[in-house]
N, C-alpha and C positions, 0 to 999 in steps of 0.2 A: 772405629771408636777410639778416642783417645782420652784419657784419664788425666785431668787436671787436680793439683792440691793447691788448694785457696785458702790462705790463712791469714788472720791477722784482723778480722772484719771486726766490728761491733757486735755484742752478744745478742744485740735486742733486733738483728736481721731477719729476714725472711726467705724463704726460698725463693719465693716470688722475686723479691727485690736482687738475689742475686743473679737469678737467670735473666732479668731485666739487663743487667748491667753486662753479662757475658753476650747475650745474643746478639750485640751488635757485631760481634766478631765473628759468629759461625751460628749453627744450630745446635742446641743444647739436646743431649737426649735424657740423661738422667742426673739428678743431683741430692746428695746426702749431707746434709749438714751434723754433724758427730755431737750427740748431746751426752752428759752424764746418764747413766742408767737409772740412778733412783731418783734424781731429782729433776732430770730432764730438762737441766740448764744447758745452754750451748755451749761448749767448750772452746767455740773461736774459729774452727776449721770446719772444711769441707772437701766434699770430692764432686767435681763436675766430671760427666762425660760428654764430651761433643761429639760430632759425627764424623768431623773430618780433621785431619792432623794440621791442615793449613789455617782453618778457623782457631783452633788451640792454641798453635804456635804465635798468631795475630793476639790473642786475648792477652797470651802471658808478656807479650812484647810492649803492647799499651797497657796493663795494669800493674804489673809488677812494680814495687814500690811507690804508687800512688797513694795519696792520703783519701780514706773514707773516713768522716765524721770525726777525723781526730786521730785515726789509726791509721798504719801503713799496712796495704796489703804486699802480698806475697802469693806467689804466683809460681808453678814449676808443673813441668809435666812429667807425671810419673810414668816409669818404664814398667811394665808388668813383669813379674819372675817368672820365668819357665815353671811349667807344671812339673812337680816332682813326679817320677816314675813309682808306678803300683809295685811295691813289691810282694813276693810269696810271702804266706805266714811261716814263721819260723817254727819248728819241731821244738816242743818242749819237752825238757831233760829233768828226771826227777833222779836223785841220788837215792841209793840205797840205804835202806836204814843202817844204823850203827852196828847192829848185832848180826846182819843181815848179810850174807857173803854176795860179791856182784856176780853176774853171771847165774847159770841155772840153779835149781835148788839141786841138792846132793840125796841121793835115797838113801833111806834110812838103814843100819847095818842090821843084817838076820841076826837073831840071837842065836848064842851057841848050845847046841844041846846035847 
């Protein structure tokens, strides 16, 4: 799978229209148009996964810089960041209270009789 960043398209475009535009160059697996969380208005960019790298490269070469309804498209192949290794949880450290001495508690003194 190869992921492509598609930016600069008109805000009223649908997923189907983007897929139709890119499917001339290869098989589209998934598409995600990024939208505002509250208003659900399109932010003007999307991420598309294509099944083969050659199709993705062809789409970028053919469509990057072209005009679509008065707006210039930007297409780039995005490289996946390597997964971060899972680290062991850190041990928590607590400081002793101000009046409490560090280390083990001392035994009380025996009274003098």
